[in-house]
N, CA, C and O of each residue as an XYZ file, in Angstrom:
836
protein
N     123.655     94.586     84.898
C     123.411     96.028     84.785
C     123.891     96.713     86.060
O     123.682     96.220     87.168
N     124.540     97.863     85.875
C     125.069     98.609     87.020
C     123.929     99.289     87.771
O     123.007     99.824     87.156
N     123.993     99.266     89.099
C     123.020     99.955     89.946
C     123.661    101.209     90.528
O     124.757    101.157     91.087
N     122.966    102.335     90.390
C     123.467    103.608     90.925
C     122.686    103.981     92.176
O     121.474    103.773     92.241
N     123.375    104.529     93.166
C     122.736    104.826     94.444
C     122.475    106.314     94.659
O     121.702    106.686     95.542
N     123.111    107.165     93.863
C     122.962    108.609     94.057
C     122.499    109.229     92.747
O     123.301    109.702     91.942
N     121.181    109.216     92.555
C     120.591    109.626     91.277
C     119.885    110.967     91.438
O     119.104    111.148     92.372
N     120.150    111.896     90.545
C     119.472    113.196     90.539
C     118.089    113.010     89.917
O     117.971    112.499     88.803
N     117.055    113.419     90.626
C     115.697    113.183     90.137
C     114.818    114.430     90.162
O     113.612    114.333     89.939
N     115.402    115.600     90.431
C     114.619    116.835     90.414
C     115.523    117.971     89.976
O     116.747    117.877     90.071
N     114.906    119.058     89.491
C     115.729    120.193     89.081
C     116.409    120.842     90.279
O     117.521    121.353     90.151
N     115.760    120.829     91.443
C     116.403    121.379     92.639
C     117.712    120.640     92.921
O     118.732    121.258     93.227
N     117.668    119.311     92.815
C     118.881    118.525     93.042
C     119.919    118.798     91.964
O     121.118    118.843     92.239
N     119.449    118.979     90.739
C     120.358    119.295     89.647
C     121.072    120.615     89.891
O     122.274    120.737     89.658
N     120.302    121.620     90.372
C     120.876    122.954     90.573
C     121.846    123.001     91.748
O     122.605    123.961     91.882
N     121.833    121.990     92.591
C     122.862    121.910     93.625
C     124.223    121.590     93.012
O     125.264    121.927     93.575
N     124.199    120.943     91.866
C     125.434    120.599     91.164
C     125.777    121.641     90.104
O     126.921    122.076     89.982
N     124.758    122.027     89.342
C     124.944    123.005     88.264
C     124.051    124.208     88.544
O     122.861    124.171     88.233
N     124.597    125.270     89.121
C     123.785    126.460     89.410
C     123.205    127.052     88.130
O     123.799    126.948     87.057
N     122.048    127.670     88.260
C     121.436    128.340     87.116
C     122.329    129.491     86.665
O     123.073    130.036     87.479
N     122.276    129.878     85.384
C     123.092    131.000     84.900
C     122.876    132.250     85.738
O     121.746    132.555     86.119
N     123.952    132.976     86.027
C     123.871    134.173     86.859
C     123.270    135.356     86.109
O     122.707    136.267     86.716
N     123.395    135.332     84.794
C     122.805    136.428     84.009
C     121.905    135.829     82.939
O     121.848    134.611     82.770
N     121.218    136.677     82.235
C     120.237    136.213     81.257
C     120.851    135.810     79.925
O     120.155    135.284     79.058
N     122.142    136.050     79.753
C     122.774    135.801     78.467
C     122.671    134.364     78.001
O     122.463    134.104     76.816
N     122.818    133.417     78.941
C     122.770    132.003     78.562
C     121.406    131.621     78.006
O     121.306    130.752     77.139
N     120.340    132.277     78.509
C     118.992    132.002     78.013
C     118.662    132.843     76.783
O     118.011    132.369     75.852
N     119.114    134.086     76.788
C     118.742    135.005     75.725
C     119.424    134.712     74.392
O     119.009    135.238     73.360
N     120.479    133.869     74.402
C     121.178    133.586     73.145
C     120.314    132.769     72.185
O     120.656    132.637     71.010
N     119.221    132.229     72.660
C     118.341    131.431     71.822
C     117.425    132.338     71.008
O     116.700    133.161     71.567
N     117.458    132.185     69.691
C     116.609    132.969     68.796
C     115.533    132.074     68.193
O     115.686    130.853     68.157
N     114.471    132.664     67.731
C     113.387    131.907     67.119
C     113.462    131.879     65.609
O     112.465    131.595     64.944
N     114.629    132.171     65.055
C     114.802    132.239     63.609
C     116.284    132.105     63.271
O     117.133    132.110     64.163
N     116.591    131.985     61.981
C     117.969    131.928     61.505
C     118.425    133.355     61.196
O     117.972    133.958     60.223
N     119.318    133.891     62.023
C     119.814    135.243     61.778
C     121.007    135.166     60.817
O     121.446    134.066     60.483
N     121.537    136.304     60.367
C     122.639    136.270     59.398
C     123.866    135.508     59.881
O     124.552    134.880     59.075
N     124.158    135.550     61.183
C     125.325    134.823     61.699
C     125.117    133.311     61.595
O     126.019    132.580     61.187
N     123.927    132.852     61.965
C     123.627    131.426     61.860
C     123.618    130.985     60.399
O     124.112    129.906     60.073
N     123.061    131.815     59.519
C     123.025    131.483     58.095
C     124.428    131.365     57.528
O     124.704    130.471     56.728
N     125.320    132.266     57.940
C     126.704    132.221     57.468
C     127.410    130.964     57.966
O     128.209    130.369     57.242
N     127.117    130.559     59.204
C     127.723    129.362     59.772
C     127.250    128.116     59.019
O     128.050    127.243     58.684
N     125.958    128.044     58.759
C     125.400    126.908     58.022
C     126.007    126.824     56.625
O     126.255    125.730     56.118
N     126.247    127.978     56.002
C     126.820    128.006     54.658
C     128.244    127.461     54.620
O     128.721    127.059     53.559
N     128.928    127.443     55.762
C     130.300    126.930     55.842
C     130.355    125.509     56.392
O     131.435    124.924     56.478
N     129.219    124.952     56.761
C     129.205    123.644     57.419
C     129.085    122.503     56.411
O     128.144    122.486     55.618
N     130.037    121.529     56.426
C     129.933    120.360     55.572
C     129.378    119.144     56.300
O     129.262    118.065     55.719
N     129.032    119.323     57.585
C     128.643    118.163     58.383
C     127.628    118.582     59.442
O     127.820    119.567     60.156
N     126.543    117.810     59.527
C     125.507    118.086     60.523
C     124.977    116.767     61.064
O     125.063    115.731     60.405
N     124.428    116.818     62.269
C     123.806    115.645     62.875
C     122.345    115.957     63.154
O     122.016    117.030     63.661
N     121.465    115.006     62.819
C     120.025    115.212     62.922
C     119.460    114.275     63.976
O     119.631    113.059     63.894
N     118.781    114.849     64.972
C     118.165    114.053     66.033
C     116.653    114.054     65.864
O     116.034    115.102     65.681
N     116.063    112.848     65.928
C     114.613    112.688     65.832
C     114.167    111.614     66.811
O     114.977    110.840     67.320
N     112.855    111.581     67.066
C     112.264    110.568     67.939
C     110.930    110.130     67.350
O     110.142    110.963     66.904
N     110.680    108.843     67.347
C     109.398    108.346     66.835
C     108.295    108.614     67.842
O     108.558    109.039     68.966
N     107.054    108.362     67.434
C     105.925    108.531     68.346
C     106.053    107.619     69.555
O     105.571    107.947     70.639
N     106.703    106.474     69.373
C     106.874    105.525     70.469
C     108.131    105.727     71.276
O     108.403    104.968     72.207
N     108.915    106.755     70.929
C     110.116    107.055     71.697
C     111.404    106.478     71.154
O     112.447    106.598     71.798
N     111.364    105.852     69.985
C     112.598    105.359     69.372
C     113.427    106.532     68.875
O     112.953    107.341     68.078
N     114.655    106.623     69.343
C     115.498    107.781     69.055
C     116.498    107.485     67.950
O     116.895    106.339     67.741
N     116.892    108.529     67.255
C     117.885    108.382     66.194
C     118.697    109.664     66.077
O     118.153    110.765     66.157
N     119.999    109.511     65.887
C     120.862    110.619     65.496
C     121.575    110.182     64.239
O     122.333    109.212     64.254
N     121.338    110.893     63.146
C     121.923    110.524     61.862
C     122.859    111.626     61.371
O     122.501    112.804     61.401
N     124.062    111.248     60.917
C     124.983    112.243     60.354
C     124.640    112.543     58.903
O     124.196    111.666     58.162
N     124.848    113.779     58.513
C     124.680    114.180     57.113
C     125.915    114.983     56.709
O     126.357    115.868     57.441
N     126.461    114.671     55.550
C     127.633    115.391     55.083
C     127.633    115.566     53.587
O     127.178    114.698     52.842
N     128.149    116.698     53.155
C     128.217    117.059     51.740
C     129.166    118.261     51.649
O     129.682    118.713     52.672
N     129.401    118.781     50.449
C     130.189    120.008     50.373
C     129.578    121.115     51.242
O     128.359    121.206     51.386
N     130.441    121.946     51.812
C     129.982    123.014     52.710
C     128.841    123.804     52.080
O     128.890    124.167     50.905
N     127.806    124.062     52.892
C     126.644    124.783     52.409
C     125.573    123.875     51.830
O     124.634    124.352     51.192
N     125.705    122.563     52.048
C     124.725    121.630     51.485
C     123.346    121.808     52.100
O     122.341    121.507     51.456
N     123.281    122.298     53.346
C     121.992    122.654     53.942
C     121.649    124.078     53.496
O     122.412    125.011     53.749
N     120.518    124.241     52.843
C     120.129    125.532     52.287
C     119.191    126.265     53.241
O     118.230    125.687     53.748
N     119.477    127.526     53.476
C     118.584    128.393     54.242
C     117.698    129.124     53.245
O     118.160    130.016     52.534
N     116.417    128.743     53.191
C     115.500    129.350     52.224
C     114.996    130.699     52.707
O     114.830    131.626     51.915
N     114.755    130.805     53.994
C     114.419    132.078     54.622
C     114.726    131.931     56.110
O     115.225    130.886     56.528
N     114.445    132.936     56.906
C     114.876    132.900     58.302
C     114.136    131.865     59.149
O     114.517    131.599     60.289
N     113.101    131.298     58.597
C     112.349    130.277     59.328
C     112.380    128.905     58.646
O     111.743    127.967     59.123
N     113.111    128.781     57.541
C     113.090    127.519     56.794
C     114.479    127.138     56.311
O     115.162    127.932     55.664
N     114.890    125.919     56.630
C     116.088    125.361     56.014
C     115.765    123.973     55.479
O     114.855    123.306     55.971
N     116.513    123.544     54.471
C     116.265    122.258     53.842
C     117.559    121.444     53.797
O     118.641    121.974     53.541
N     117.415    120.140     54.052
C     118.559    119.237     54.139
C     118.382    118.148     53.087
O     117.395    117.414     53.137
N     119.301    118.021     52.142
C     119.163    117.003     51.098
C     119.501    115.613     51.611
O     120.270    115.460     52.560
N     118.918    114.599     50.974
C     119.286    113.224     51.296
C     119.931    112.588     50.084
O     119.545    112.832     48.941
N     120.944    111.750     50.373
C     121.690    111.041     49.333
C     121.532    109.536     49.541
O     120.979    109.116     50.558
N     122.010    108.705     48.589
C     121.926    107.253     48.772
C     122.569    106.807     50.081
O     123.665    107.250     50.421
N     121.883    105.928     50.814
C     122.394    105.441     52.088
C     122.142    103.962     52.239
O     122.123    103.212     51.263
N     121.945    103.549     53.494
C     121.768    102.110     53.741
C     120.311    101.655     53.660
O     120.021    100.467     53.804
N     119.396    102.596     53.431
C     117.995    102.232     53.244
C     117.184    102.089     54.524
O     115.977    101.854     54.459
N     117.820    102.227     55.691
C     117.058    102.093     56.938
C     116.035    103.224     57.093
O     114.926    103.001     57.580
N     116.417    104.448     56.672
C     115.504    105.597     56.718
C     114.991    105.862     58.133
O     113.831    106.235     58.315
N     115.853    105.671     59.136
C     115.430    105.880     60.527
C     114.907    107.292     60.761
O     113.846    107.478     61.358
N     115.659    108.289     60.287
C     115.231    109.684     60.459
C     113.876    109.929     59.836
O     113.002    110.542     60.449
N     113.700    109.452     58.619
C     112.474    109.724     57.881
C     111.272    109.026     58.507
O     110.192    109.607     58.610
N     111.465    107.788     58.922
C     110.360    107.067     59.555
C     109.961    107.736     60.871
O     108.778    107.797     61.205
N     110.944    108.234     61.611
C     110.620    108.967     62.835
C     109.815    110.220     62.534
O     108.819    110.504     63.199
N     110.258    110.972     61.522
C     109.584    112.237     61.202
C     108.155    112.022     60.717
O     107.295    112.877     60.927
N     107.899    110.898     60.075
C     106.527    110.608     59.655
C     105.605    110.412     60.854
O     104.399    110.642     60.760
N     106.168    109.990     61.969
C     105.378    109.791     63.188
C     105.416    110.997     64.114
O     104.434    111.295     64.794
N     106.550    111.689     64.140
C     106.762    112.800     65.072
C     107.646    113.830     64.372
O     108.819    113.552     64.123
N     107.116    115.011     64.046
C     107.867    115.967     63.234
C     108.960    116.732     63.985
O     109.669    117.528     63.370
N     109.116    116.516     65.289
C     110.115    117.260     66.053
C     111.533    116.882     65.605
O     111.829    115.711     65.364
N     112.407    117.899     65.497
C     113.744    117.672     64.963
C     114.747    118.635     65.590
O     114.408    119.765     65.943
N     115.976    118.171     65.719
C     117.074    119.017     66.157
C     118.250    118.773     65.223
O     118.584    117.624     64.933
N     118.878    119.840     64.752
C     119.996    119.731     63.816
C     121.211    120.436     64.421
O     121.117    121.573     64.882
N     122.342    119.747     64.411
C     123.567    120.234     65.064
C     124.642    120.398     63.991
O     125.016    119.428     63.332
N     125.139    121.620     63.815
C     126.088    121.941     62.749
C     127.503    122.123     63.292
O     127.709    122.716     64.351
N     128.474    121.598     62.541
C     129.881    121.818     62.833
C     130.565    122.432     61.617
O     130.203    122.153     60.474
N     131.568    123.280     61.890
C     132.420    123.836     60.847
C     133.861    123.485     61.207
O     134.335    123.901     62.264
N     134.570    122.739     60.373
C     135.941    122.356     60.700
C     136.811    123.565     61.044
O     136.814    124.575     60.339
N     137.543    123.432     62.140
C     138.432    124.501     62.566
C     137.790    125.523     63.481
O     138.495    126.322     64.096
N     136.478    125.519     63.587
C     135.781    126.451     64.474
C     135.344    125.717     65.734
O     134.865    124.584     65.665
N     135.506    126.356     66.873
C     135.215    125.700     68.150
C     133.748    125.792     68.538
O     133.239    124.910     69.230
N     133.059    126.842     68.106
C     131.642    126.943     68.420
C     130.845    126.054     67.483
O     131.299    125.735     66.384
N     129.655    125.652     67.918
C     128.750    124.849     67.102
C     127.378    125.512     67.115
O     127.126    126.423     67.904
N     126.502    125.053     66.244
C     125.180    125.666     66.114
C     124.105    124.603     66.203
O     124.205    123.559     65.559
N     123.075    124.860     66.999
C     121.937    123.956     67.098
C     120.683    124.658     66.597
O     120.430    125.819     66.921
N     119.904    123.935     65.803
C     118.621    124.434     65.301
C     117.545    123.419     65.661
O     117.683    122.235     65.354
N     116.481    123.868     66.305
C     115.365    123.003     66.690
C     114.090    123.450     65.985
O     113.928    124.628     65.668
N     113.194    122.508     65.742
C     111.927    122.878     65.128
C     111.117    121.655     64.753
O     111.179    120.621     65.419
N     110.360    121.783     63.683
C     109.568    120.672     63.159
C     109.934    120.489     61.695
O     110.468    121.398     61.060
N     109.640    119.297     61.161
C     110.105    119.010     59.804
C     109.080    118.232     58.998
O     108.225    117.532     59.541
N     109.194    118.379     57.677
C     108.410    117.605     56.727
C     109.357    117.020     55.688
O     110.429    117.571     55.437
N     108.959    115.907     55.087
C     109.716    115.330     53.984
C     109.116    115.841     52.682
O     107.918    115.692     52.441
N     109.956    116.447     51.842
C     109.449    117.050     50.606
C     110.255    116.534     49.420
O     111.404    116.123     49.574
N     109.647    116.558     48.237
C     110.345    116.119     47.025
C     110.023    117.025     45.835
O     109.955    116.562     44.697
N     109.826    118.324     46.108
C     109.628    119.286     45.023
C     110.835    119.234     44.088
O     111.973    119.387     44.531
N     110.588    119.018     42.802
C     111.690    118.782     41.874
C     112.629    119.971     41.777
O     113.843    119.792     41.682
N     112.078    121.201     41.801
C     112.950    122.375     41.707
C     113.943    122.422     42.850
O     115.081    122.859     42.679
N     113.505    121.965     44.029
C     114.374    121.989     45.197
C     115.428    120.886     45.111
O     116.604    121.123     45.384
N     115.006    119.686     44.734
C     115.943    118.573     44.632
C     117.024    118.865     43.604
O     118.188    118.521     43.813
N     116.654    119.493     42.502
C     117.633    119.842     41.472
C     118.550    120.955     41.958
O     119.731    120.985     41.613
N     118.016    121.860     42.748
C     118.841    122.950     43.295
C     119.931    122.404     44.211
O     120.988    123.018     44.353
N     119.679    121.255     44.833
C     120.639    120.664     45.751
C     121.438    119.528     45.116
O     122.009    118.700     45.825
N     121.481    119.486     43.781
C     122.217    118.439     43.080
C     123.719    118.569     43.330
O     124.247    119.672     43.471
N     124.396    117.420     43.383
C     125.848    117.363     43.454
C     126.304    116.400     42.369
O     125.776    115.294     42.249
N     127.296    116.825     41.572
C     127.810    116.012     40.468
C     126.686    115.596     39.521
O     126.684    114.488     38.984
N     125.737    116.499     39.329
C     124.632    116.245     38.415
C     123.549    115.347     38.958
O     122.602    115.026     38.239
N     123.659    114.928     40.214
C     122.667    114.037     40.822
C     121.786    114.819     41.790
O     122.272    115.266     42.829
N     120.503    114.996     41.476
C     119.609    115.695     42.412
C     119.496    114.926     43.724
O     119.758    113.724     43.774
N     119.108    115.624     44.777
C     118.831    114.967     46.054
C     117.662    114.005     45.876
O     116.789    114.229     45.038
N     117.648    112.935     46.666
C     116.555    111.963     46.582
C     115.271    112.546     47.147
O     114.188    112.340     46.599
N     115.400    113.266     48.236
C     114.313    114.005     48.867
C     114.964    115.020     49.786
O     116.191    115.091     49.859
N     114.167    115.800     50.483
C     114.720    116.813     51.373
C     113.912    116.883     52.653
O     112.702    116.654     52.659
N     114.593    117.199     53.724
C     113.941    117.492     54.999
C     113.776    118.997     55.086
O     114.763    119.732     55.125
N     112.540    119.457     55.115
C     112.265    120.891     55.249
C     111.992    121.194     56.720
O     111.007    120.723     57.289
N     112.864    121.973     57.320
C     112.768    122.279     58.746
C     112.159    123.652     58.947
O     112.650    124.643     58.408
N     111.089    123.707     59.724
C     110.534    124.983     60.169
C     111.212    125.340     61.480
O     111.013    124.667     62.491
N     112.004    126.387     61.464
C     112.874    126.735     62.590
C     112.077    127.391     63.711
O     111.335    128.348     63.493
N     112.249    126.855     64.909
C     111.632    127.433     66.095
C     112.670    127.963     67.082
O     112.376    128.829     67.906
N     113.885    127.430     66.984
C     114.933    127.843     67.915
C     116.293    127.665     67.246
O     116.539    126.671     66.562
N     117.166    128.642     67.455
C     118.513    128.590     66.902
C     119.464    129.228     67.898
O     119.223    130.338     68.373
N     120.551    128.521     68.217
C     121.536    129.148     69.104
C     122.906    128.503     68.971
O     123.036    127.319     68.660
N     123.923    129.323     69.217
C     125.305    128.867     69.181
C     125.699    128.297     70.536
O     125.348    128.839     71.584
N     126.442    127.178     70.491
C     127.021    126.610     71.702
C     128.410    127.201     71.901
O     129.117    127.484     70.934
N     128.793    127.383     73.148
C     130.134    127.885     73.429
C     131.171    126.838     73.033
O     130.820    125.696     72.737
N     132.434    127.221     73.029
C     133.499    126.400     72.460
C     134.067    125.355     73.409
O     134.905    124.557     72.988
N     133.648    125.326     74.669
C     134.357    124.523     75.666
C     134.467    123.048     75.301
O     135.543    122.465     75.440
N     133.372    122.424     74.833
C     133.435    120.983     74.560
C     134.413    120.675     73.440
O     135.127    119.674     73.505
N     134.460    121.521     72.409
C     135.380    121.300     71.297
C     136.818    121.549     71.736
O     137.730    120.835     71.321
N     137.020    122.567     72.578
C     138.360    122.850     73.084
C     138.850    121.696     73.963
O     139.994    121.259     73.840
N     137.982    121.209     74.846
C     138.367    120.091     75.720
C     138.737    118.845     74.912
O     139.666    118.122     75.272
N     138.017    118.599     73.833
C     138.217    117.375     73.055
C     139.374    117.478     72.071
O     139.788    116.468     71.502
N     139.913    118.705     71.857
C     140.930    118.911     70.821
C     140.463    118.344     69.480
O     141.223    117.709     68.749
N     139.196    118.595     69.186
C     138.556    117.973     68.036
C     139.287    118.221     66.726
O     139.382    117.324     65.888
N     139.802    119.424     66.542
C     140.430    119.767     65.276
C     141.954    119.739     65.337
O     142.613    120.130     64.374
N     142.520    119.289     66.440
C     143.976    119.266     66.614
C     144.478    117.830     66.480
O     144.374    117.041     67.419
N     145.019    117.496     65.315
C     145.435    116.124     65.031
C     146.510    115.625     65.991
O     146.630    114.421     66.215
N     147.286    116.533     66.553
C     148.348    116.116     67.477
C     147.789    115.453     68.726
O     148.489    114.686     69.388
N     146.538    115.742     69.053
C     145.921    115.195     70.259
C     144.966    114.037     69.966
O     144.346    113.512     70.891
N     144.837    113.639     68.734
C     143.924    112.554     68.402
C     144.461    111.222     68.915
O     145.660    110.952     68.836
N     143.571    110.402     69.436
C     143.971    109.066     69.876
C     144.329    108.209     68.662
O     143.757    108.380     67.586
N     145.267    107.299     68.838
C     145.658    106.386     67.771
C     144.532    105.379     67.535
O     144.240    104.544     68.391
N     143.913    105.469     66.373
C     142.784    104.592     66.061
C     143.186    103.433     65.149
O     142.323    102.704     64.661
N     144.469    103.259     64.920
C     144.922    102.253     63.959
C     144.594    100.831     64.391
O     144.506     99.935     63.551
N     144.410    100.613     65.697
C     144.124     99.260     66.170
C     142.626     98.941     66.195
O     142.240     97.815     66.508
N     141.794     99.906     65.874
C     140.363     99.639     65.822
C     140.049     98.691     64.665
O     140.667     98.763     63.602
N     139.095     97.816     64.884
C     138.680     96.907     63.828
C     138.072     97.687     62.667
O     137.451     98.730     62.872
N     138.251     97.182     61.454
C     137.604     97.790     60.300
C     136.102     97.560     60.390
O     135.641     96.689     61.128
N     135.338     98.352     59.629
C     133.888     98.166     59.643
C     133.526     96.776     59.132
O     132.558     96.171     59.592
N     134.299     96.281     58.188
C     134.042     94.929     57.693
C     134.177     93.895     58.794
O     133.364     92.976     58.894
N     135.211     94.044     59.628
C     135.400     93.113     60.743
C     134.281     93.250     61.766
O     133.812     92.257     62.323
N     133.858     94.479     62.008
C     132.754     94.715     62.948
C     131.484     94.042     62.447
O     130.803     93.351     63.205
N     131.166     94.242     61.178
C     129.951     93.654     60.613
C     130.025     92.123     60.625
O     129.041     91.448     60.929
N     131.199     91.588     60.292
C     131.368     90.133     60.307
C     131.070     89.556     61.694
O     130.378     88.546     61.826
N     131.608     90.223     62.727
C     131.452     89.700     64.083
C     130.048     89.923     64.620
O     129.457     89.015     65.205
N     129.503     91.132     64.427
C     128.200     91.438     64.992
C     127.075     90.686     64.299
O     126.107     90.276     64.940
N     127.204     90.507     62.990
C     126.152     89.824     62.227
C     126.443     88.342     62.040
O     125.660     87.613     61.430
N     127.604     87.901     62.585
C     128.004     86.491     62.487
C     128.018     86.014     61.030
O     127.466     84.967     60.691
N     128.661     86.811     60.192
C     128.733     86.500     58.769
C     129.871     85.519     58.486
O     130.928     85.581     59.114
N     129.643     84.626     57.545
C     130.672     83.670     57.123
C     131.410     84.220     55.901
O     131.588     83.534     54.894
N     131.828     85.467     56.022
C     132.516     86.149     54.926
C     133.753     86.836     55.506
O     133.655     87.457     56.564
N     134.899     86.746     54.858
C     136.096     87.421     55.375
C     135.876     88.929     55.493
O     135.204     89.531     54.656
N     136.444     89.534     56.536
C     136.306     90.973     56.745
C     136.833     91.755     55.554
O     136.295     92.809     55.216
N     137.885     91.249     54.913
C     138.478     91.948     53.771
C     137.497     92.054     52.609
O     137.478     93.058     51.896
N     136.689     91.024     52.421
C     135.694     91.048     51.347
C     134.608     92.074     51.649
O     134.177     92.814     50.765
N     134.171     92.108     52.903
C     133.143     93.083     53.292
C     133.686     94.496     53.136
O     132.994     95.373     52.618
N     134.924     94.724     53.582
C     135.533     96.051     53.451
C     135.633     96.472     51.989
O     135.377     97.629     51.655
N     136.001     95.545     51.125
C     136.112     95.855     49.701
C     134.755     96.237     49.116
O     134.667     97.156     48.302
N     133.702     95.541     49.525
C     132.358     95.871     49.045
C     131.897     97.224     49.571
O     131.228     97.976     48.861
N     132.255     97.534     50.818
C     131.907     98.832     51.382
C     132.613     99.954     50.628
O     132.011    100.990     50.344
N     133.871     99.751     50.307
C     134.624    100.758     49.557
C     134.057    100.927     48.150
O     133.994    102.044     47.635
N     133.649     99.831     47.533
C     133.038     99.907     46.206
C     131.734    100.670     46.256
O     131.437    101.452     45.353
N     130.946    100.451     47.307
C     129.673    101.142     47.478
C     129.897    102.643     47.599
O     129.151    103.435     47.024
N     130.930    103.034     48.351
C     131.240    104.470     48.480
C     131.653    105.048     47.143
O     131.261    106.160     46.789
N     132.448    104.290     46.400
C     132.955    104.792     45.125
C     131.861    104.922     44.068
O     131.934    105.797     43.205
N     130.842    104.053     44.130
C     129.845    104.021     43.059
C     128.489    104.605     43.443
O     127.685    104.916     42.564
N     128.216    104.761     44.754
C     126.886    105.215     45.181
C     126.952    106.394     46.140
O     126.111    106.532     47.028
N     127.962    107.245     45.953
C     128.067    108.401     46.845
C     126.957    109.403     46.568
O     126.440    110.034     47.489
N     126.592    109.549     45.299
C     125.509    110.457     44.908
C     124.560    109.759     43.950
O     123.581    110.359     43.505
């Protein structure tokens, strides 16, 4: 394990590196509800990341994706996120059963700004809601109902620096191992990577919804 000798351990030390905002705008951009701009952004978002922590501190960030607008804004203080068939680990859900705190991070392809929503959450399975969030005739399995406490847009710098939406700047990923090869090596499976990859592709084709 690497040992570090110059560790920041107080906010005073932090502010020597990162000065506090000179004006109130950086703090004031945080709202306690979903305003029309945030609602419009969520309606265009096909991809979000959900951060949760268990009572014991086990952390999880889970991606969620569906057709744009899959996260529904029910009112300015409530949004709901559908769940689809997955790997069954249910890390997010198990965390929320112990600790309802949640953070949701939204992206819209082609847009440099992002949106973060913080609050508390419950797992719900009201049939009218699950059917409202159906895709290809398949209702959601359950939904995460988020009570919004904070909502704010992030500036574009991180997306601009990363060239996230500019394919000309993407690193060549062709030499990365397939997921089948990764699973074979990490789990020490006596199965060819090609077979695992084929099963993964079949699972996507047959259990997407």
